[in-house]
C-alpha positions as CSV (number, residue, x, y, z in Angstrom):
1,M,-22.2,-14.3,-27.8
2,T,-22.3,-10.8,-26.3
3,I,-18.5,-10.3,-25.8
4,Q,-15.5,-12.0,-27.3
5,R,-13.2,-11.4,-24.6
6,M,-11.7,-9.1,-21.6
7,D,-9.2,-7.1,-23.0
8,N,-7.6,-5.2,-20.0
9,I,-8.3,-3.8,-16.2
10,G,-7.1,-0.2,-16.5
11,V,-4.9,1.1,-13.1
12,V,-4.7,4.7,-12.5
13,V,-1.3,5.2,-10.7
14,E,0.6,8.1,-9.4
15,D,4.2,6.7,-10.5
16,L,4.1,4.8,-13.7
17,A,7.5,4.0,-13.9
18,A,7.4,2.5,-10.5
19,A,4.1,0.5,-11.9
20,I,5.5,-0.6,-14.7
21,A,8.8,-2.0,-12.9
22,F,6.8,-3.8,-10.5
23,F,4.6,-5.3,-13.0
24,L,7.5,-6.4,-15.2
25,E,9.5,-8.0,-12.1
26,L,6.5,-10.1,-11.4
27,G,6.8,-11.4,-15.5
28,L,4.5,-9.1,-17.4
29,E,5.9,-8.0,-20.3
30,L,5.3,-4.5,-21.8
31,E,3.0,-4.3,-24.7
32,G,3.5,-0.5,-25.1
33,E,3.6,2.6,-24.1
34,A,1.6,6.0,-25.4
35,R,0.1,9.7,-24.5
36,V,-3.6,9.9,-25.0
37,E,-5.1,13.4,-25.1
38,G,-7.7,15.6,-27.2
39,P,-11.3,16.1,-28.1
40,V,-11.8,12.6,-29.0
41,V,-10.2,11.3,-25.4
42,D,-12.0,14.0,-23.4
43,R,-15.3,12.8,-25.2
44,L,-14.8,9.2,-24.1
45,V,-13.6,9.9,-20.6
46,A,-16.0,12.3,-19.8
47,L,-13.3,14.8,-18.9
48,D,-12.0,18.1,-20.0
49,G,-8.4,18.6,-20.9
50,V,-6.9,15.0,-20.6
51,Q,-3.4,14.6,-20.6
52,C,-2.7,11.0,-19.6
53,D,0.5,8.5,-20.0
54,L,-0.6,4.9,-20.5
55,A,1.4,1.7,-20.6
56,V,0.0,-1.9,-21.3
57,V,1.6,-4.9,-20.0
58,R,0.6,-8.2,-20.6
59,T,0.9,-11.9,-19.0
60,P,3.3,-13.8,-21.2
61,D,0.4,-16.2,-22.9
62,G,-0.7,-12.7,-24.3
63,H,-4.4,-13.0,-22.7
64,G,-4.4,-10.6,-20.0
65,R,-3.4,-7.2,-19.9
66,L,-3.2,-4.1,-17.5
67,E,-3.3,-0.4,-18.7
68,L,-1.6,1.8,-16.0
69,M,-2.5,5.5,-16.5
70,K,-0.7,8.3,-15.0
71,F,-3.3,11.6,-15.4
72,H,-1.2,14.8,-16.2
73,T,-4.3,16.7,-16.4
74,P,-7.0,16.6,-14.9
75,A,-4.9,15.3,-11.8
76,A,-5.9,11.9,-10.4
77,I,-8.3,12.1,-7.1
78,P,-6.9,10.2,-4.6
79,A,-8.1,7.2,-3.2
80,E,-7.3,5.2,0.2
81,P,-3.8,3.3,-1.0
82,N,-3.8,1.2,2.3
83,A,-7.4,-0.1,2.1
84,P,-8.2,-3.4,3.3
85,V,-9.2,-6.2,0.8
86,N,-12.6,-5.9,1.9
87,T,-13.4,-2.9,0.8
88,L,-15.8,-2.1,-2.0
89,G,-14.9,-2.3,-5.6
90,F,-12.0,-3.6,-7.5
91,R,-9.5,-4.9,-4.8
92,R,-7.0,-7.3,-6.3
93,I,-5.3,-9.0,-9.4
94,M,-4.6,-12.7,-9.0
95,F,-1.6,-14.3,-10.7
96,I,-0.6,-17.9,-11.0
97,V,3.2,-18.3,-10.8
98,D,5.7,-20.8,-10.7
99,D,7.8,-20.2,-7.6
100,I,5.8,-18.3,-5.3
101,E,8.6,-17.6,-2.5
102,D,11.0,-16.4,-5.5
103,V,8.4,-13.9,-6.7
104,L,7.3,-12.6,-3.4
105,A,11.1,-12.0,-2.8
106,R,11.5,-10.1,-6.0
107,L,8.3,-7.8,-5.4
108,Q,9.4,-7.1,-2.1
109,A,13.0,-5.8,-3.4
110,R,10.3,-3.5,-5.5
111,G,8.7,-2.2,-2.6
112,G,6.0,-4.9,-2.5
113,E,4.9,-5.6,1.0
114,L,3.4,-9.1,2.2
115,M,0.0,-8.4,3.5
116,G,-0.8,-11.0,5.7
117,E,1.3,-14.7,5.3
118,L,2.4,-17.1,2.7
119,V,0.0,-19.8,3.4
120,R,-1.0,-23.3,1.9
121,Y,-4.8,-23.6,1.2
122,E,-5.3,-27.3,1.7
123,D,-3.3,-29.5,-0.9
124,S,-4.2,-27.2,-4.0
125,Y,-2.2,-23.7,-3.5
126,E,0.3,-21.8,-1.8
127,L,-1.1,-18.2,-1.7
128,C,-0.2,-14.8,-0.5
129,Y,-1.6,-11.1,-1.1
130,V,0.9,-8.3,-1.7
131,R,0.7,-4.8,-1.6
132,G,2.4,-3.1,-4.6
133,P,2.7,0.4,-5.7
134,E,0.0,2.8,-5.3
135,G,-1.7,0.3,-2.9
136,I,-2.4,-2.0,-6.1
137,I,-3.0,-5.5,-4.3
138,V,-1.5,-8.4,-6.2
139,A,-2.4,-11.8,-4.9
140,L,-0.1,-14.9,-5.8
141,A,-1.3,-18.3,-6.4
142,E,1.7,-21.4,-6.9
143,K,-0.4,-24.6,-7.6
144,L,0.7,-27.4,-5.7
145,S,1.4,-30.6,-7.5
């Protein structure tokens, strides 16, 4: 086998505290926070003078992780925060939830914006897309019984 597992997805944010709060509200758990810097980090990421605060949040089952990163130096390069879901590149993260309406309401209270509508897909799922901090698109899915 070539790989053992996917460990995490890195997401660069401007407001680390808001991103952490959003994903904790969703139900992820804070695994840890750290500051990374120094020559080894510079060589790893091919940037000079890196100073980066990061937080790792994980799904309750411990299998999925997001690494949320706030670069102090060099400054992050802005992207289009409201790019539509069909923009090239990583565009969304999907989570299976127990009560989609409750989760949606809690995320909206944290500034999340419902992008389209909460829809029923056949008799399988209720689904919606929420734009969170930094324009991160989170898809929510509730499996119907």
